[in-house]
C-alpha positions as CSV (number, residue, x, y, z in Angstrom):
1,M,-47.5,0.8,0.7
2,W,-45.1,0.0,-2.2
3,K,-43.1,3.1,-1.2
4,R,-42.5,1.6,2.2
5,Y,-41.3,-1.7,0.8
6,S,-39.0,0.1,-1.6
7,G,-37.4,1.9,1.2
8,I,-36.9,-1.3,3.3
9,I,-35.4,-3.1,0.2
10,S,-33.1,-0.1,-0.4
11,F,-31.6,-0.1,3.0
12,S,-31.5,-3.9,3.2
13,V,-29.6,-4.1,-0.1
14,L,-27.2,-1.4,1.2
15,S,-26.4,-3.6,4.2
16,I,-25.9,-6.7,1.9
17,A,-23.7,-4.7,-0.4
18,I,-21.4,-3.8,2.5
19,L,-21.2,-7.4,3.6
20,V,-20.4,-8.5,0.0
21,Q,-17.8,-5.7,-0.2
22,I,-16.1,-6.8,2.9
23,G,-16.2,-10.5,2.0
24,S,-14.9,-9.9,-1.6
25,T,-11.8,-8.0,-0.3
26,S,-11.1,-10.3,2.6
27,L,-11.8,-14.0,1.7
28,E,-8.4,-14.3,0.0
29,G,-6.7,-14.0,3.3
30,G,-8.6,-16.9,4.8
31,L,-11.3,-17.2,7.5
32,G,-9.2,-15.6,10.2
33,E,-8.5,-12.4,8.3
34,W,-12.1,-12.3,7.1
35,S,-13.4,-12.6,10.7
36,L,-11.1,-9.9,11.9
37,R,-12.0,-7.4,9.2
38,V,-15.7,-8.1,9.5
39,A,-15.6,-7.6,13.3
40,A,-13.7,-4.3,13.0
41,L,-15.5,-2.8,10.0
42,L,-19.0,-3.9,11.0
43,S,-18.6,-2.4,14.5
44,I,-19.1,1.1,13.2
45,P,-22.0,0.3,10.8
46,I,-23.8,-1.5,13.6
47,L,-23.4,1.5,15.8
48,F,-24.7,3.6,13.0
49,Y,-27.8,1.6,12.6
50,I,-28.4,1.7,16.3
51,F,-28.0,5.5,16.1
52,A,-30.4,5.6,13.1
53,A,-33.0,3.5,15.0
54,Y,-32.7,5.9,17.9
55,I,-33.4,8.8,15.6
56,L,-36.3,7.1,14.0
57,C,-37.9,6.1,17.3
58,R,-37.5,9.5,18.8
59,K,-38.7,11.4,15.6
60,W,-41.7,9.3,14.6
61,A,-42.7,7.0,17.4
62,G,-45.4,9.4,18.6
63,A,-47.2,9.5,15.3
64,G,-49.3,6.5,16.2
65,V,-48.9,4.7,12.8
66,V,-48.4,1.0,12.8
67,A,-48.3,1.2,16.6
68,S,-49.3,-2.4,17.0
69,M,-46.0,-3.5,15.4
70,G,-43.9,-2.0,18.2
71,P,-41.9,1.2,18.4
72,L,-39.0,0.3,16.2
73,A,-41.1,-1.2,13.4
74,S,-43.5,1.7,13.6
75,S,-40.7,4.2,13.3
76,A,-39.1,2.3,10.4
77,G,-42.4,2.3,8.6
78,L,-43.0,6.0,9.2
79,F,-39.4,6.7,8.1
80,V,-39.9,5.0,4.8
81,V,-43.2,6.9,4.3
82,N,-41.5,10.2,5.0
83,V,-38.4,9.6,2.8
84,P,-38.9,11.4,-0.6
85,L,-39.7,8.9,-3.4
86,P,-36.7,10.1,-5.6
87,L,-34.3,9.4,-2.7
88,I,-35.8,5.9,-2.3
89,G,-35.3,5.3,-6.0
90,I,-31.8,6.6,-6.1
91,L,-30.7,4.5,-3.0
92,S,-32.4,1.4,-4.4
93,F,-30.8,1.7,-7.8
94,F,-27.3,2.5,-6.6
95,T,-27.3,-0.2,-3.9
96,I,-28.3,-2.9,-6.4
97,V,-25.7,-1.7,-8.8
98,T,-23.2,-1.7,-6.0
99,M,-24.0,-5.3,-5.2
100,L,-23.6,-6.3,-8.8
101,T,-20.3,-4.4,-9.3
102,T,-18.7,-4.6,-5.9
103,A,-15.9,-6.8,-7.2
104,R,-14.8,-3.9,-9.4
105,V,-16.0,-0.8,-7.6
106,K,-15.0,-1.7,-4.1
107,L,-15.4,1.7,-2.5
108,V,-19.0,2.3,-3.7
109,A,-20.6,0.3,-0.8
110,Y,-18.7,2.3,1.8
111,A,-19.6,5.6,0.0
112,M,-23.3,4.6,-0.1
113,L,-23.2,3.9,3.7
114,C,-21.6,7.3,4.3
115,V,-24.3,9.0,2.1
116,A,-27.0,7.2,4.1
117,A,-25.4,8.5,7.3
118,G,-25.4,12.0,6.0
119,V,-29.0,11.8,4.9
120,L,-30.1,10.6,8.3
121,V,-28.2,13.3,10.2
122,G,-29.4,15.9,7.8
123,M,-33.1,14.8,8.2
124,E,-32.7,14.9,12.0
125,T,-31.0,18.3,12.2
126,G,-32.5,19.9,9.1
127,D,-29.1,21.4,8.4
128,A,-27.1,20.6,5.2
129,Y,-23.8,21.4,7.0
130,F,-24.5,18.7,9.5
131,A,-25.5,16.3,6.8
132,V,-22.2,16.8,5.0
133,G,-20.3,16.7,8.2
134,G,-22.0,13.5,9.3
135,A,-21.2,11.8,6.0
136,L,-17.5,12.9,6.1
137,A,-17.1,12.0,9.8
138,F,-18.5,8.6,9.2
139,A,-16.3,8.1,6.2
140,L,-13.2,9.1,8.2
141,M,-14.3,6.6,11.0
142,L,-14.5,3.8,8.4
143,F,-11.3,4.7,6.7
144,V,-9.2,5.1,9.9
145,T,-10.6,1.9,11.4
146,N,-9.9,0.0,8.2
147,Y,-6.3,1.4,8.3
148,A,-5.8,0.2,11.8
149,V,-7.0,-3.3,10.9
150,Q,-4.9,-3.3,7.7
151,L,-1.8,-2.4,9.6
152,V,-2.2,-5.6,11.6
153,I,-3.3,-7.9,8.7
154,D,-0.7,-6.8,6.2
155,H,2.2,-8.0,8.3
156,S,0.8,-11.5,8.9
157,N,3.4,-13.1,6.6
158,E,6.3,-11.5,8.6
159,R,4.7,-12.6,11.9
160,A,4.5,-16.2,10.7
161,Q,8.2,-16.1,9.6
162,L,9.2,-14.6,13.0
163,F,7.3,-17.4,14.8
164,K,9.3,-20.0,12.9
165,L,12.5,-18.2,13.8
166,R,11.6,-17.5,17.4
167,K,14.3,-19.7,18.8
168,Q,17.0,-17.9,16.7
169,L,16.0,-14.4,17.7
170,P,18.2,-12.5,20.2
171,I,15.1,-11.3,22.0
172,A,16.9,-9.3,24.8
173,R,19.2,-7.4,22.3
174,L,16.3,-6.9,19.9
175,M,14.1,-5.3,22.5
176,K,16.9,-2.9,23.6
177,L,17.4,-1.8,20.0
178,V,13.7,-1.4,19.4
179,S,13.3,0.6,22.6
180,A,16.2,2.9,21.6
181,F,15.1,3.5,18.0
182,W,11.4,3.7,18.8
183,L,11.7,6.5,21.3
184,P,11.4,9.3,18.7
185,T,8.0,8.1,17.6
186,V,6.7,7.9,21.2
187,A,8.2,11.3,22.0
188,L,6.4,12.8,18.9
189,V,3.1,11.3,20.0
190,I,3.6,12.6,23.6
191,I,4.5,16.1,22.4
192,G,1.5,16.1,20.1
193,I,-0.8,15.1,22.9
194,F,0.7,17.8,25.1
195,I,0.3,20.5,22.4
196,N,-3.3,19.4,21.7
197,H,-4.2,19.6,25.4
198,A,-2.5,23.0,25.8
199,V,-4.4,24.4,22.8
200,Q,-7.7,23.0,24.0
201,S,-7.2,24.4,27.5
202,K,-6.4,27.9,26.1
203,L,-9.4,27.9,23.8
204,L,-11.8,26.8,26.6
205,E,-10.3,29.4,28.9
206,A,-10.9,32.1,26.3
207,V,-14.5,30.9,25.6
208,Y,-15.3,31.0,29.3
209,D,-13.6,34.4,29.8
210,S,-15.6,35.9,26.9
211,G,-18.9,34.9,28.5
212,V,-19.9,32.8,25.5
213,I,-20.3,29.9,27.9
214,Q,-21.4,30.2,31.5
215,S,-20.4,27.8,34.3
216,A,-23.2,25.9,35.8
217,P,-23.6,26.0,39.6
218,G,-22.4,23.0,41.6
219,E,-20.0,20.2,40.8
220,D,-20.5,17.4,38.3
221,A,-19.3,14.0,39.5
222,Q,-18.8,12.8,36.0
223,K,-15.3,13.6,34.8
224,G,-15.0,15.2,31.4
225,S,-18.7,16.3,31.2
226,K,-18.3,19.8,32.6
227,L,-18.2,21.5,29.2
228,Q,-21.4,19.8,28.0
229,R,-23.1,20.6,31.3
230,D,-22.1,24.2,31.0
231,V,-23.2,24.5,27.4
232,Y,-26.6,23.1,28.1
233,F,-26.9,25.2,31.2
234,T,-26.0,28.4,29.2
235,I,-28.7,27.6,26.6
236,D,-31.3,26.9,29.3
237,E,-30.4,30.1,31.2
238,R,-30.5,32.3,28.1
239,E,-33.8,30.8,27.1
240,R,-35.2,31.7,30.6
241,V,-33.8,35.2,30.5
242,G,-35.0,35.8,26.9
243,T,-38.5,34.6,27.7
244,A,-38.7,36.7,30.8
245,A,-37.4,39.8,29.0
246,F,-39.9,39.3,26.2
247,L,-42.9,39.0,28.5
248,E,-41.7,42.0,30.5
249,S,-41.4,44.1,27.4
250,L,-45.0,43.3,26.6
251,S,-46.3,44.1,30.1
252,T,-44.4,47.3,30.6
253,G,-44.2,48.8,27.1
254,T,-46.4,49.4,24.1
255,A,-44.4,47.5,21.6
256,L,-47.3,45.4,20.5
257,S,-50.2,47.5,21.7
258,T,-51.1,48.2,18.1
259,D,-50.6,46.2,14.9
260,A,-49.2,43.3,16.8
261,A,-49.0,41.0,13.8
262,S,-46.6,43.3,11.8
263,K,-44.5,44.2,14.8
264,F,-44.1,40.8,16.3
265,P,-41.2,39.6,14.1
266,G,-39.2,42.7,14.8
267,V,-39.7,42.4,18.6
268,V,-38.5,38.8,18.4
269,H,-35.5,39.9,16.3
270,N,-34.5,42.5,18.9
271,E,-34.8,40.1,21.8
272,M,-32.6,37.6,19.9
273,E,-30.0,40.3,19.4
274,R,-29.5,40.3,23.1
275,F,-27.8,36.9,22.9
276,R,-25.4,37.5,20.0
277,P,-22.1,35.9,21.0
278,G,-19.5,38.4,22.2
279,D,-16.1,39.0,20.8
280,I,-13.3,36.9,22.3
281,D,-10.2,38.9,23.3
282,E,-7.5,37.1,21.2
283,G,-4.6,38.9,22.9
284,H,-5.8,37.9,26.4
285,A,-6.8,34.4,25.3
286,C,-3.4,33.7,23.7
287,R,-1.2,35.4,26.2
288,N,0.2,32.1,27.5
289,A,0.4,30.4,24.1
290,N,4.2,30.2,24.3
291,F,5.8,27.5,26.4
292,R,8.8,25.2,26.4
293,V,9.2,21.5,25.8
294,L,12.6,20.0,26.8
295,R,13.9,23.6,26.9
296,A,12.9,24.2,23.3
297,P,10.6,27.2,22.9
298,I,7.3,26.5,21.2
299,S,5.0,29.3,20.1
300,L,1.3,28.6,19.4
301,G,0.3,32.3,19.4
302,G,-0.5,32.4,15.7
303,L,-2.3,29.1,15.8
304,C,-4.3,30.2,18.8
305,R,-5.4,33.4,17.2
306,S,-6.3,31.7,14.0
307,I,-8.4,29.1,15.8
308,I,-10.2,31.8,17.9
309,S,-10.9,33.8,14.7
310,A,-12.4,30.7,13.1
311,V,-14.5,30.0,16.2
312,E,-15.8,33.6,16.3
313,E,-16.7,33.6,12.6
314,G,-18.4,30.2,12.9
315,A,-20.4,31.4,16.0
316,Q,-21.5,34.6,14.4
317,A,-22.5,32.8,11.2
318,A,-24.5,30.2,13.2
319,F,-26.2,32.9,15.2
320,N,-27.1,34.8,12.1
321,R,-28.7,31.7,10.6
322,A,-30.5,31.0,13.8
323,Q,-31.8,34.6,14.0
324,A,-33.0,34.5,10.4
325,N,-34.9,31.2,11.1
326,T,-36.4,32.7,14.3
327,V,-37.7,35.7,12.4
328,S,-39.1,33.4,9.7
329,R,-40.9,31.4,12.3
330,A,-42.2,34.6,13.9
331,K,-43.6,35.8,10.6
332,A,-45.3,32.5,10.1
333,K,-46.9,32.7,13.5
334,A,-47.9,36.4,13.0
335,D,-49.8,35.5,9.9
336,K,-52.1,33.5,12.0
337,F,-52.8,36.2,14.6
338,N,-56.4,37.3,15.1
339,A,-57.4,40.5,13.3
340,D,-58.7,42.0,16.6
341,A,-55.9,44.1,18.2
342,A,-56.5,42.8,21.8
343,T,-56.7,39.2,20.7
344,A,-53.6,39.7,18.4
345,T,-51.7,41.0,21.4
346,A,-52.7,37.9,23.4
347,D,-51.6,35.7,20.5
348,A,-48.3,37.4,20.5
349,K,-47.8,36.9,24.2
350,A,-48.4,33.2,23.7
351,A,-46.4,32.8,20.5
352,G,-43.3,34.7,21.7
353,P,-42.2,32.2,24.4
354,E,-43.0,29.4,22.0
355,T,-40.8,30.8,19.3
356,I,-38.0,31.5,21.7
357,H,-38.2,27.9,23.0
358,E,-38.1,26.6,19.5
359,I,-34.9,28.4,18.6
360,F,-33.2,27.5,21.8
361,D,-34.2,23.9,21.2
362,D,-32.5,24.2,17.9
363,F,-29.4,25.4,19.8
364,R,-29.6,22.3,22.0
365,T,-29.8,20.0,18.9
366,T,-26.8,21.8,17.4
367,A,-24.8,21.4,20.6
368,K,-25.7,17.7,20.7
369,Y,-24.4,17.1,17.2
370,L,-21.3,19.3,17.8
371,F,-20.4,17.1,20.8
372,L,-21.1,14.0,18.7
373,L,-18.8,15.2,15.9
374,S,-16.3,16.2,18.5
375,G,-16.4,12.7,19.9
376,I,-15.9,11.2,16.4
377,L,-12.9,13.5,15.7
378,S,-11.4,12.5,19.1
379,Y,-11.9,8.8,18.2
380,I,-10.2,9.4,14.8
381,T,-7.3,11.3,16.5
382,Y,-6.7,8.5,19.0
383,I,-6.8,5.9,16.3
384,I,-4.2,7.9,14.2
385,L,-2.0,8.3,17.2
386,A,-2.2,4.6,18.0
387,A,-1.6,3.8,14.4
388,G,1.5,6.1,14.5
389,I,2.9,4.2,17.5
390,V,2.2,0.9,15.9
391,G,3.5,2.1,12.6
392,G,6.7,3.4,14.3
393,L,7.1,-0.1,15.9
394,N,6.6,-1.7,12.5
395,L,9.2,0.6,10.9
396,V,11.8,0.0,13.6
397,L,11.2,-3.7,13.6
398,G,11.3,-3.8,9.8
399,R,14.6,-2.0,9.6
400,L,16.1,-4.3,12.3
401,L,14.7,-7.6,11.2
402,F,15.0,-7.1,7.4
403,D,18.7,-6.0,7.6
404,S,20.7,-8.1,5.1
405,V,23.6,-8.6,7.5
406,H,22.0,-8.8,10.9
407,S,18.6,-10.4,9.9
408,P,17.7,-13.8,11.4
409,R,18.3,-16.4,8.7
410,F,16.5,-19.5,7.6
411,G,19.6,-21.0,6.1
412,P,23.2,-20.1,5.1
413,R,22.0,-17.8,2.3
414,S,18.4,-17.0,3.1
415,A,17.7,-13.9,5.3
416,L,14.3,-12.8,6.6
417,G,12.9,-10.6,3.8
418,F,9.8,-8.6,3.1
419,R,7.4,-8.6,0.1
420,L,4.3,-6.7,-0.9
421,E,2.3,-9.9,-1.6
422,R,1.3,-11.9,1.5
423,S,1.5,-15.1,-0.5
424,T,4.6,-17.2,0.1
425,A,4.7,-18.5,-3.5
426,A,8.0,-17.9,-5.4
427,P,8.1,-14.9,-7.8
428,S,8.6,-15.3,-11.5
429,A,11.4,-13.8,-13.6
430,I,10.3,-10.9,-15.8
431,S,10.6,-11.3,-19.5
432,F,11.6,-7.9,-21.0
433,G,13.5,-6.1,-23.7
434,T,14.8,-2.5,-24.1
435,H,14.0,-0.5,-27.3
436,H,14.3,3.0,-28.7
437,Q,11.0,2.4,-30.5
438,I,8.6,-0.5,-30.4
439,N,7.0,-2.0,-33.5
440,L,3.7,-3.2,-32.2
441,A,3.3,-5.7,-35.1
442,T,6.7,-7.4,-34.7
443,D,8.4,-6.8,-31.4
444,P,5.7,-8.5,-29.2
445,V,5.6,-12.3,-29.6
446,T,2.0,-12.0,-30.5
447,S,2.9,-10.4,-33.9
448,G,0.4,-11.2,-36.6
449,I,-2.5,-11.4,-34.2
450,A,-5.0,-8.6,-34.1
451,T,-4.8,-6.9,-30.7
452,D,-5.6,-3.6,-29.1
453,W,-3.1,-1.3,-27.4
454,Y,-3.6,1.7,-25.2
455,V,-1.0,4.4,-25.5
456,V,-0.5,7.7,-23.6
457,F,-1.0,10.9,-25.7
458,Q,2.6,12.0,-25.0
459,A,4.1,9.0,-26.9
460,M,5.3,9.4,-30.5
461,R,3.1,7.3,-32.8
462,V,3.8,6.4,-36.4
463,G,2.1,4.0,-38.8
464,A,-1.2,2.6,-39.7
465,G,-3.9,3.0,-37.0
466,T,-1.9,5.4,-34.9
467,H,-4.2,8.3,-35.4
468,M,-5.9,9.6,-32.2
469,R,-8.7,7.4,-30.9
470,T,-9.5,8.7,-27.5
471,S,-10.4,5.9,-25.1
472,V,-10.9,5.3,-21.4
473,P,-9.3,1.9,-20.9
474,K,-10.2,0.1,-17.6
475,P,-12.3,3.1,-16.4
476,F,-12.6,1.8,-12.8
477,S,-8.9,0.8,-12.4
478,L,-6.3,3.2,-11.0
479,F,-8.6,6.1,-11.5
480,F,-7.0,8.6,-9.2
481,S,-3.3,7.8,-9.9
482,R,-4.0,7.8,-13.7
483,F,-6.0,11.0,-13.5
484,A,-3.2,12.7,-11.4
485,V,-0.5,12.1,-14.1
486,G,-2.8,12.6,-17.1
487,K,-3.1,9.0,-18.2
488,Y,-6.8,8.3,-17.6
489,L,-7.6,9.1,-21.2
490,M,-5.4,7.3,-23.7
491,T,-5.4,6.6,-27.5
492,R,-6.2,3.2,-28.9
493,I,-4.2,1.4,-31.5
494,T,-5.4,-1.7,-33.2
495,V,-2.8,-4.0,-34.8
496,N,-3.8,-6.3,-37.6
497,S,-1.8,-8.8,-39.6
498,A,-3.1,-7.2,-42.9
499,I,-1.1,-4.1,-42.3
500,P,1.9,-3.8,-44.7
501,A,5.3,-4.0,-43.0
502,V,6.3,-0.5,-44.1
503,H,3.2,0.9,-42.3
504,H,3.5,-1.1,-39.1
505,P,2.5,1.0,-36.1
506,T,5.4,2.0,-33.9
507,I,5.6,3.9,-30.7
508,S,8.5,5.8,-29.0
509,S,9.1,8.4,-26.3
510,P,10.3,12.0,-26.8
511,G,13.8,12.8,-25.7
512,D,16.4,10.1,-24.7
513,L,14.0,7.9,-22.8
514,K,14.2,4.2,-23.6
515,L,11.2,1.9,-23.8
516,V,11.0,-1.3,-21.8
517,L,8.6,-3.9,-23.2
518,I,7.5,-6.4,-20.6
519,D,5.8,-9.7,-21.4
520,L,3.6,-10.7,-18.5
521,A,2.7,-14.4,-18.1
522,E,-0.8,-15.5,-17.2
523,G,-1.5,-14.4,-13.6
524,Q,1.8,-12.7,-13.2
525,E,1.6,-9.4,-11.2
526,L,3.9,-6.5,-11.9
527,V,4.4,-3.6,-9.5
528,F,5.2,-0.3,-11.3
529,R,4.9,3.5,-10.9
530,M,2.2,5.1,-12.9
531,S,4.5,7.9,-14.0
532,D,6.5,5.4,-16.0
533,L,3.6,3.9,-17.9
534,L,3.6,4.5,-21.7
535,A,1.4,1.8,-23.1
536,F,-0.2,-1.6,-22.4
537,S,-2.2,-4.2,-24.3
538,S,-5.9,-4.6,-23.8
539,S,-5.5,-8.0,-22.1
540,V,-3.6,-6.6,-19.2
541,G,-5.5,-6.0,-16.0
542,L,-4.8,-2.9,-13.9
543,S,-5.5,-2.5,-10.2
544,S,-4.6,-0.3,-7.2
545,V,-3.7,-2.1,-4.0
546,Y,-4.1,-0.4,-0.6
547,T,-1.8,-1.6,2.1
548,A,-0.3,-0.4,5.4
549,H,2.7,-2.7,5.1
550,V,6.0,-1.2,6.0
551,A,7.4,-2.4,2.6
552,T,5.6,0.5,0.8
553,H,7.7,2.9,2.8
554,L,10.9,1.0,2.3
555,L,10.3,0.7,-1.4
556,G,9.4,4.3,-1.8
557,L,5.7,3.7,-2.6
558,G,2.6,5.2,-1.2
559,S,-0.2,3.3,0.6
560,F,-1.8,2.8,-2.8
561,Y,0.5,1.2,-5.4
562,S,-0.1,0.1,-9.0
563,V,-0.2,-3.5,-10.2
564,A,-0.5,-4.8,-13.8
565,T,-1.7,-8.4,-14.2
566,G,-1.0,-10.7,-17.1
567,P,-1.3,-12.0,-19.7
568,G,-0.3,-9.2,-21.9
569,Y,2.3,-6.5,-22.5
570,V,3.2,-3.4,-20.6
571,V,5.6,-0.6,-21.9
572,L,7.4,1.5,-19.3
573,T,9.8,4.4,-19.9
574,S,13.4,4.2,-18.7
575,E,15.8,7.2,-18.1
576,G,19.0,5.2,-18.3
577,Q,21.1,3.9,-21.1
578,Q,21.2,0.5,-19.4
579,T,18.3,-1.4,-17.9
580,R,19.0,-4.8,-16.5
581,A,17.6,-7.4,-14.2
582,L,18.1,-7.3,-10.5
583,T,20.4,-10.2,-9.4
584,R,20.2,-11.9,-6.0
585,N,22.1,-10.1,-3.2
586,L,22.5,-7.0,-5.3
587,S,22.0,-3.7,-3.4
588,V,20.3,-0.8,-5.1
589,P,18.4,2.4,-4.0
590,P,14.6,1.7,-4.1
591,V,14.0,4.5,-6.6
592,S,16.2,2.6,-9.1
593,L,13.7,-0.2,-9.3
594,L,11.7,0.3,-12.5
595,C,9.3,-2.6,-11.7
596,W,9.2,-5.9,-10.0
597,D,7.2,-9.1,-9.6
598,R,4.8,-8.5,-6.7
599,R,6.1,-11.6,-4.9
600,T,9.7,-10.5,-5.1
601,E,11.4,-10.5,-1.7
602,F,13.9,-8.0,-0.5
603,T,16.2,-7.3,2.5
604,L,17.8,-4.0,3.4
605,G,21.3,-2.6,3.1
606,Q,21.7,0.2,5.6
607,E,23.7,1.9,8.3
608,M,22.5,0.4,11.6
609,S,22.6,3.4,13.9
610,F,20.2,6.0,15.3
611,S,20.9,8.5,12.5
612,G,20.8,5.8,9.9
613,M,17.4,4.6,11.1
614,W,15.7,8.0,11.0
615,F,17.6,10.2,8.6
616,N,18.9,7.8,5.9
617,D,17.0,5.7,3.4
618,P,18.0,2.1,3.2
619,S,18.9,0.3,-0.1
620,V,17.0,-2.8,-1.0
621,V,18.8,-6.1,-1.6
622,G,17.3,-8.8,-3.9
623,N,16.4,-11.8,-1.8
624,S,14.7,-13.8,-4.5
625,V,15.9,-15.5,-7.7
626,S,17.6,-13.2,-10.2
627,G,15.4,-11.5,-12.8
628,T,12.3,-10.8,-10.7
629,A,12.9,-7.0,-10.8
630,I,14.2,-4.5,-13.3
631,I,16.7,-1.8,-12.5
632,D,16.8,1.6,-14.3
633,E,20.4,2.8,-13.8
634,G,19.6,6.3,-15.0
635,R,17.4,7.3,-12.1
636,A,18.5,9.6,-9.2
637,S,19.8,7.8,-6.1
638,G,16.9,8.9,-3.9
639,P,15.1,11.8,-2.2
640,G,16.7,14.5,-0.2
641,L,16.7,14.7,3.6
642,L,13.6,16.8,4.0
643,R,11.6,14.6,1.6
644,H,12.8,11.6,3.5
645,I,11.6,13.1,6.8
646,W,8.3,13.9,5.3
647,R,7.9,10.3,4.0
648,V,8.6,8.9,7.5
649,A,6.1,11.3,9.1
650,R,3.5,10.4,6.5
651,Y,3.9,6.7,7.1
652,L,3.6,7.1,10.9
653,F,0.7,9.6,11.2
654,M,-1.2,9.6,7.9
655,P,-3.2,6.6,7.0
656,F,-2.9,7.0,3.2
């Protein structure tokens, strides 16, 4: 009984953890944002639990346990009884930990839900591949849905500003410009849909031509269900033919006339071999894989052949696994045959059709989940395409509305700007100094107070306490970005007032790089690039912020950007001889920004033309008080054309 309650508590805590996770990341934006995010993100978990309830009811409702409680309660109780005790313990432990730490480890709740999805799918199908596929597919659904919601929420500040300026906006001219500049995105989406449809049509044609799938007789009134109907018809037809052939071989031959128990698995194996999937003629299937779009030749021959080869390999591997399972089942049944030859033959005649039915029933289950995963992937594809269209609209509107010259204005000097932080509070000037080396005991204003610093291994360290002390500062903060640049592990330096001046710990950077020491005030948030980080004091908070805001593209950041929160000190490396504060209305390439206050507002300096929109990176213009950003004049002016095109495509079609 306690096992049952443990399982119920485990899955209940998992649900609560998800709700806490959603609330902890959304309440900052107010009730409206919280409601939108909850409605969007809970739609998929609710569907998942409905799906889980369906599985439980179908799998265990007939067992007769706790029948008086109703089918759902009965199935849930039986599910908990059948779940292995270690799994219950693991889920219970991790979900409780998730609930306690969800403010720090925000992705764990989602990860646990995806694991639960994989466990349920795996238990239903009995296949580890489907378990992993179910977990990954569910994770993708959550991620893409969250991205679509994030795309809307993150531009709420700009929408509010536009609403205030609605009477000043030249709507007709703006719509014409948006339509003209937005066409490439729409054209890319249409071409992508066309190519996707062409590839699917060719693949289906090849599969039907090879005989892997047979067409069912008659017409189906439901549009789009022909493939599923034909697949299930093919499975049913092959089961019927296989059963008839097996019984015929018993009635006309002597395959099992003697020693039926030992020969039965071999006969079943031979009958299964009849249904091995045939080879698909790649040349015939891909003969029309070349076509034209707007007079431009497009060749999909190589892609077509690669996909068909992958399909063939997957089909053969699946058939081999099914055949092996069938023989194992046949051996298990043969072990129960009667020792008498005549009775054993009769047992074989009864067990053969049963075994064949079991394996083809497995094929039906496999087909069902393949169609389910296909539907999930289609959903994800449509969401990404829709996000690409919306992202393209955001990009075009951002380039038009944030232009420093043509932007709508609140006053004589204030243009419509953009910022990473959705708060409208004013940014703070950054207090910083540039050094060749930094004396950790005297250069910070906290000199004389014992404090801990974390320094990258590549830094030059001299003085007392600078010996290597490997540490993992803020282990749950910026894990992936720090790990990618080799800054997850750092060395720790403790500064104490008792250290003699001659032995004060100092740090510097190899080569000609300069060090920028930044003093962060209480609550001040600094946006920086992880590749520039050299050291920080222990009081500084580090975090990764995920956003779909167009500002991340305009500022040359990814969807995840790094933020340091004061109070404390951060040391960044600079490539230039001169590092200075960004002044208001100064135009600089985004890559020249070393760091900036998260609330800093920018406008754009750019060429307002079709080629300027899609093939040129804009410069950013300070639209806040001077000193809220730091410029590194030694950096290159920006990425090349190909990298720029890649960044545009990434922003439009990749939700990360």
